[in-house]
N, C-alpha and C positions, 0 to 999 in steps of 0.2 A: 505495500501499500504504501501510494506513494504521499511525503509529510504535505500538510498543509501549513502554504505560505501565508500571513498574515504581514496588514502595514498596519501602522498608527502613526495618525496625524497631529502636529501640535503646533502653534503660530511658532517661527523662529523668534529665535531671540533679540526682544526688542521690538517687537511688533504687535499692531495691536490694529484689530480689525471693526470699523463702527458703521453699525446697519441702518437700515431705512427702509420705510416699508417696500419700497422696491428695487432697491439696489446696497452697493455697501461699496468703504472705500477700504481701504488697506495702509498701514502708515509704519514706516519704520523710514523715519529720517535719515539724512536728507529725500529718502524716496518715500511714491507714494504712488497710488494707483487705484483709479475707480471701478466702480465694476455694476453695472447699468442689466435693467430688461431681467433680476434673473428669476427664478421661479421659487414658490413659497416652498419647495423641499431642498432649495438651495442654499436659501434662506436662513432654513434652519438648520443646513448643516454648520453655513457660518458662527451663526449664534452657538452651536456645539462646540466649534472651536475658541470663540472667547469663552466657555466654563473650563474646559482645559482639552486633554487628547482628546480623538477621536476614530473609534475604533472606523478601517476601510468597509469591512463587512458588514456593520450597519448603515452604512448610507444608500440612500436609493441611488440608480444609475445615474439619474440624473444630478443628485449631489456628488456622489462618487465621482462622475467626470469632470466638475467643475473641481473637484480638492484636489483631485487631482492633477487636474492644470497647473494649481496653484501650487503643487511641490515644484513641479519642473521649473514653472519659474520663481522656483530658490526665497517662495513667500513663507514656507511649512518646512518641518524637519520631519524628515520619516524615518519610523520603528522598525525593523526589521524581526519580526516573532516565526519561531516554527515547533512545532508537537506543544505550544501554549508556554514557552521561552523568549524573552527580548534577547537578541543577538548583535544587533548593534544597529547605530538611529544615524542618520547620515543630518550635518547641523550645519546649514549653511547658512554663510556671511555675504554672497557676494552673489552675482547671479547665473546660473548652470550653465554647461555647455549644453549641445546635443548630447541626451542618452543613448549608447551605443548598442545596438540590437543582442549584441554578442560580444564577447572576451575571449583568448586563451586564455594560458596558467597563467596563475598567480605568482606575479614578478614582481617587487617593488620597486620603486624607483630606489633611486639611491639619496635624493633628497626627500625621500619623506618621512619623516620622526613618528616614533610612536614611545608618546608618555606618558605617566601616570600624573592625573592629576584630583581634585578632591569626589570626580562621583567615579570613577575606577581608570581604565586606557583610553588615551586619545592617540588617533592616527593625525598628521597630521601633514603638508605640502604645503611649500612655502608660496608655491605658486594656484594653488586647489581654489575652489570656492566653497568647498564648505570642509568640514573634520568631520571625522568617522566617531565617537563614539562609543566603548565595542564594553557590554557587557555579559559578555559567556566565554567565557577558556578558550573554547574550541574554536571562534573567531581570530583569537591569538595565535595557537598552531598555525593553522591554516596559512596565518599570516609567512609563517618561519615553513611555509612549505612541507608541514608535519604532516603525519595520518590526524586530519581534527576529529574523526566519529560523525562530520555533519555528514550528509544525506548527497548524491549527487546533484540534488536539483536546489537545494540550497549555496551549493557550493559556485554552482552556475550563476545564479543570482548576486553574490557576495560577490565572483569576478570580475560580475557587468558594472557596477555600483562602486569597486574600487576602479576600472575601469574611467568611469564616468569622472569619477570625482579626480582622477591625474593621480594617483597612487602608486599604478602600476605602468609598468612602459610591456608594450610587445616587444621592444629586441632589446635587452640592456647594453647589447653590446653599441648600438645608436650612443648613449649614454660617455660609455666610456672613450668613443670611438670624434664625437663632434667634438669641436672647440670651445661650444659657450654653455655646453654641463658638463666638459670633462674637467673646463678654468675655475668652475666655482665648485667650493664643496659644501655637503649640505650644512656645519655650522654657520659659515657667513652667508650664503642667501636666505636662509632663517633668522640668522639675529640681520637681516637687512630690512625682510620683512617686516619683522615683530617691531622695530622702532623706526618706521616711517608710516605715514596717514599712507594709506589703499583702501581694497576691496575689503580686509576685516575691520579696519580702523575706517572709520569713516563722520564719528565726532569725537567732543573731547573727553567722553564719559571712558575713565579709567585710561587715557591718554594722556601722556603731559603732564604739567603741574597743578593735579589735583588736590597735592594734600595729604594722600591716602591713609596717611596714619597719623594724619594728629587727634585723633575720638581714643585711639586704642595705647600710645605712645611716644613718650616724650622724644622730643627730637635733639639727635645727637650734637653735641654743642657746638662751636663754633672753633676751637680751643682743644685740642688733642692733649689728653692726659700726658703729664712731664713723664719720660723717661727718668728711674733711679741714676744716680750719680753727680758728680760737682759740675756745674754749665761752665764752658767758656765764653764769658762773655766776648761777642765783635765790636769790635770800630765802628763808631759809621760814620758813612763817609758825608763829604762835604756836595749835599746834592746843590747850591747855589754855582759852584764854582764848577760841577759836569755842568751845569748847565748852557754857563759861557765858554767851557772847552771845548766840549765833545763836536766831535766832526757832526756832522749833518746828517738826518736821515738818508738825505737821496746815496749818502756817500755809505754807509753802515751798511744801506740794503744792497748796492752794487759790489760789495766785499767780501758780503759775504760769502764764503764757503764749508766746507766740513774738512777738519783737517784729521789727517789719518798720522800722524808721525809728528813728535814732541820732542821738545829738545831737555831731558833730562838734569842734564848739566846746570840751566835754570831753568828750575820749575814756576811753577805758580807759587805763589805765597799766601800767608793768612790774611794781608789784608786785601790782595785780590782776589780770591776768597768770598771776604765780609763783603766788598764792593757790589761784587755778582750775585751775592744772594740778597743787600737790600735792595740794590736797581730791580730784581726779578720777579720777588717770591715773599717780601717781609708785609706784613699786616697792617694798613694801613690807622686800619678803626674797625672799630665795631657797634652794631646800632639793634636796636629791635625791628622786625619784620612781622611785629602780631606781637600775642600774647604767648613766652614761652619759646617764640623764635629768635635764632640772632644769626643778624647779616651783616659780612664783613667786607672789606674792599681791599685788593691788593693790584703790583700794578699791570696783571694781566686779566682779562675778559673770563667773569662763569657766567654760566647761567643763573639766575637764581640769586646773585651775590651770597654764593652756599659754598662756595671752596673747599673741593673735599680734598683736595691736595697736598700730598706733604713730602717734603725736598729732603734724602737721606745720600749725605757727603760719602763716599768709600773711597778714605784717602790712602792713597799708597806713597804718595810722594808730594808734600805740599811742605814749602819750606816755613818753620814755623811753628807746627801744629802735628801733631806724634799719629802718628798708621791708625786705621782705627776704623769703623763703620756710627757716621753721628746722625742727631735727628737736627734740620734745622728748626729750630724756636721761633717763628715769623712772627709771634707776639714780642718777646722779649730779646730779641733779635742777636740770637746766642745757641751754641752748638751743643748738644748734649751726649756721653756718649751712649751708644747703642750695643757693639760687641768690640772682640777683639779683632785687629787686620789674622792676625793668625789663628782664627778661628776656622774651620773646616767652611760651613756657610758663606763665607766675608773673599774665604776665597773664591769659591765656587761665582760668586758675582764677581770679581777683578776677572777670573780667568773666561768669563763667557763675555768677555771681550776682541778674545783674541782672532775672531775673523770677521773685526770692526778697523781692525789699525794693521800698518801697515810690519808684513814678519809676523805677527802674533806676538806685540809686544803689548806692554801693562799698561795701562794709563797712568796718570799722576792723579785723576781725581776723577773720579766713577757718582754723579749724582743718579740716585734713584730715586724714579717718582713714584710715591702713594696714594693710593685713593680713599681714602673713612668713607666708603662704598656710603654706608648707611647716610651720612651726608645730605647725597643726591636720592638715596632712595628714598625720601622721609618725603618730599614733597614729587619727585615722580612718577609715576606708572611708565615700563614699558621702554622709557625713551634714558633712562637714568643712565645706563653701559654707554649707549652711545656719546650721550654730554660729557660722559666725563673721559671717552679716547679725545674727543673733539678739544676740551680744557688743556690734556696733556698737549695735542698739537700747539696750541696757543703757546704753552707756558715755554716748552720747549723754543718758540720761533723768537720769543720773548729773549728768551736767555741765549741763541742766535746774533742776536740784534747786539744787546747788551755787549755779549763777549770779543763783538767784534769792533765795536767802540773802544773798548781795552786793552786791544792789540791782543788776546786771549786765541788759541783757537776750539773749535769745537766738535764733535759730529756727534748725531742723533743715532741711538740703535733703531732697528727697528724688529727685537727684539730684546728678552732677557728673559732672566730665570727667575719665575716667580715661585718658586719653590724653595730653591739659596735664601733667597727677602724671608721668605713664612720661617724658615727654619731659623736666622740672624735675629730676627726682632721677638719672635717667640707669641706673635701676635695670631691671632685666629685669621685664615684667610677669608672668611666672609665676612670683616668686621673692616681690618683693611689689605691691600692688597697693594702687588705690583705691577703699573700698567707705563711703567716707559723706563725709560733709563738714556744719559743723555754723559759722551764723554768730556773733560775739558781740561785745559793744560797750557802751557808754552810751548807754540809750534818751532817744532825744526824751520 
């Protein structure tokens, strides 16, 4: 006996249906669709949707025709059931493509991502118009190519729905062969689509500066907790003199280069390091951003004036300063010791620059940029980490320009050892993590 496949329909997340005696309006801002000349049983079906999920087998022929058409247009989520069990739900957030009549074997795209959320397992594809919410473990087995135990008829339905959502590929060799699909990794494409507006995100609800955490959690303070140990107070440069004596902005922009060879005979000294940190990363002031909120100001821009970035000078050869890893206290303009230069973690940070410098040389000074992610994530939803990386770019350019004006050499790194930073600082990576690094010294 063939298994019975049943469908249950519900309005997609965020959608509402307003009915009048002869028609209805579907709303899901900014989208809207008017329905006119509806039959009484079709209006009955829409009113039932407003009350909750509707089983397809309980609808009249005309009611089912309307509901099925709305599902094909992406207004409804569709739950597939077999033998009395919910298997999965097609949860649309965009406009569907044409549903294929058939599909081949289930081969997931390399961009398909399966993860667990509060309701169970969810299959996503960055370029899809829907997600697949999975409620039966047999579907998970089918996705992996194992013997799921699902009847053939159900497997055929699942294969078509997966192809409809773009989760599977007819020929995996195409993804491996074509440049556009081979060049993108799944994390990069997923991150790109999740941190930008598009079909999945069309309003500011749960996106951007929502301050979602404010009702439940205190904002992480603007000032990071001090590392223990005696701070090294740094001299404050004469900014008025620098205004008068510095080269022009055009000069530093035109003269800026990445330096990969440094002069260890005449290394950068403590006074120069102090000036560079003061010019690029000091905290100029703190102000209130609302009840129990702190905003600050530094020389480079930061979204929401949150300034989540921290500077960690890793010193190998700086005149007048003992080799070690330090934290730059941007409030007191001081260096606070973090770890000994001979610790394995600090040595890993230093050695990570070998691919950046000529001949695998070691840097005079490596500045690791870390992010206290909670400062951003308390305010921003979905775009927090993307904004952090933008801030890293702004800070790196600020360091480049200030260092060029000072006659120093700089080379930003496109990578870093995040695990070494965590080991060296002893800080939970979810609270503070390495997000960039930049090498500074006297150019050869």
